[in-house]
C-alpha positions as CSV (number, residue, x, y, z in Angstrom):
1,M,0.0,0.0,0.0
2,E,1.2,3.5,-0.8
3,E,2.3,5.7,2.0
4,R,-0.2,8.4,3.1
5,K,1.2,11.8,3.8
6,L,-0.9,14.4,5.6
7,V,-0.2,18.1,5.3
8,T,-1.5,20.6,7.9
9,S,-2.1,24.3,7.6
10,G,-1.9,24.7,11.3
11,S,-5.6,25.4,11.6
12,P,-7.0,24.5,15.0
13,L,-10.1,23.1,13.2
14,E,-8.1,20.3,11.5
15,P,-7.9,18.0,14.6
16,K,-11.3,19.0,15.8
17,I,-13.0,18.2,12.5
18,G,-10.6,15.4,11.6
19,F,-9.3,16.6,8.3
20,S,-6.0,17.7,6.7
21,R,-5.3,20.6,4.4
22,A,-3.9,18.1,1.9
23,V,-3.4,14.3,1.6
24,R,-0.9,12.7,-0.7
25,V,-1.0,9.0,-1.6
26,G,1.6,8.1,-4.3
27,S,1.3,10.6,-7.1
28,F,-2.3,11.8,-6.2
29,I,-2.8,14.9,-4.0
30,A,-6.2,16.1,-2.8
31,I,-6.5,19.6,-1.3
32,A,-9.4,20.2,1.0
33,G,-11.9,23.0,0.8
34,T,-9.6,26.1,1.2
35,A,-11.2,29.2,2.6
36,P,-9.8,32.8,2.6
37,I,-8.2,32.8,6.0
38,G,-5.4,35.2,6.6
39,E,-2.1,34.6,8.5
40,D,-3.9,35.9,11.6
41,G,-6.5,33.1,11.4
42,R,-9.3,35.5,10.5
43,S,-11.4,35.9,7.4
44,A,-9.6,38.1,4.9
45,H,-10.6,40.5,2.1
46,H,-14.2,41.1,3.3
47,G,-16.5,41.5,0.3
48,D,-13.8,41.0,-2.4
49,V,-14.3,37.7,-4.3
50,Y,-11.2,38.3,-6.4
51,A,-8.9,38.9,-3.5
52,Q,-10.4,36.0,-1.5
53,T,-9.9,33.7,-4.5
54,K,-6.3,34.8,-4.9
55,L,-5.7,34.0,-1.2
56,C,-7.3,30.6,-1.4
57,L,-5.1,29.8,-4.4
58,D,-2.0,30.9,-2.6
59,I,-3.0,28.6,0.3
60,V,-3.5,25.7,-2.2
61,R,-0.1,26.5,-3.7
62,R,1.6,26.3,-0.3
63,A,-0.1,23.0,0.5
64,L,1.0,21.5,-2.8
65,E,4.6,22.7,-2.2
66,D,4.5,21.0,1.2
67,C,3.5,17.8,-0.7
68,G,6.4,18.2,-3.1
69,A,4.2,19.4,-6.0
70,S,3.3,22.6,-7.8
71,M,0.4,24.4,-9.3
72,D,1.3,23.2,-12.8
73,Q,0.4,19.7,-11.7
74,V,-3.2,20.5,-10.7
75,I,-5.7,18.5,-12.8
76,R,-9.0,19.7,-11.3
77,T,-10.3,22.7,-9.3
78,R,-13.7,23.3,-7.7
79,I,-14.7,26.9,-7.0
80,M,-17.6,27.2,-4.6
81,L,-19.2,30.7,-4.3
82,T,-22.0,32.0,-2.2
83,D,-23.1,34.3,-5.1
84,I,-22.7,32.7,-8.6
85,E,-23.3,36.1,-10.2
86,R,-19.7,37.0,-9.0
87,W,-18.1,34.0,-10.8
88,R,-16.2,36.3,-13.1
89,D,-14.2,37.7,-10.2
90,A,-13.2,34.2,-9.1
91,A,-12.5,33.2,-12.7
92,R,-10.2,36.1,-13.3
93,A,-8.0,35.1,-10.3
94,H,-8.2,31.4,-11.3
95,G,-7.2,32.3,-14.9
96,E,-4.2,34.4,-13.7
97,V,-2.9,31.3,-11.9
98,F,-3.9,28.5,-14.3
99,A,-3.9,30.1,-17.7
100,A,-1.2,27.8,-19.0
101,V,-2.2,24.7,-16.9
102,R,-5.9,24.8,-17.7
103,P,-7.1,22.2,-15.2
104,A,-10.7,20.8,-15.3
105,C,-12.7,23.4,-13.3
106,T,-16.2,23.6,-11.9
107,F,-18.0,26.7,-10.5
108,V,-20.9,26.0,-8.1
109,Q,-23.0,28.1,-5.9
110,V,-23.5,27.1,-2.2
111,S,-25.9,28.5,0.3
112,R,-23.1,29.5,2.7
113,F,-19.9,28.6,4.4
114,I,-18.9,28.0,8.0
115,D,-17.9,31.7,8.2
116,P,-20.4,34.0,6.6
117,E,-17.6,36.4,5.6
118,W,-16.2,33.7,3.2
119,L,-17.4,34.3,-0.3
120,V,-15.4,31.5,-2.0
121,E,-13.8,28.2,-1.1
122,I,-11.6,26.1,-3.4
123,E,-10.7,22.4,-3.7
124,A,-8.0,21.1,-5.9
125,D,-6.7,17.7,-7.1
126,C,-3.2,17.1,-8.4
127,V,-1.3,14.3,-10.0
128,T,2.5,14.3,-10.0
129,C,4.8,12.5,-12.3
130,G,6.1,10.4,-9.4
131,K,6.5,10.3,-5.7
132,A,7.5,13.3,-3.7
133,A,11.2,13.9,-3.3
134,D,11.1,12.9,0.4
135,D,9.5,9.6,-0.5
136,H,12.6,8.3,-2.3
């Protein structure tokens, strides 16, 4: 069986809920729903879908790097929004990051998130061309 690597963001919710920011098994990496939470642990960029999306994508990037991967290995993203009418703001941020990668991407509207200040949350899946460097 392939080794399972868990990556944490340091969120105090991870052990309480029982989840990891990312999980890597072999060449597959799954990134959990990623919310716009700043370094101070609070919701960031109130009311700004574009800025929240950029922050979520940066958190995804850091989790991938912790797994030995990069954004150019992402094969799927899921963009969840509380107001689908604002999808273009999220799409602009997504396009700036993934224009050359072009992963499969889905935009969906949800009724709300755990924190009502979050306007967007992002999940990502990644496949690498082999095991992480620390797995050799």
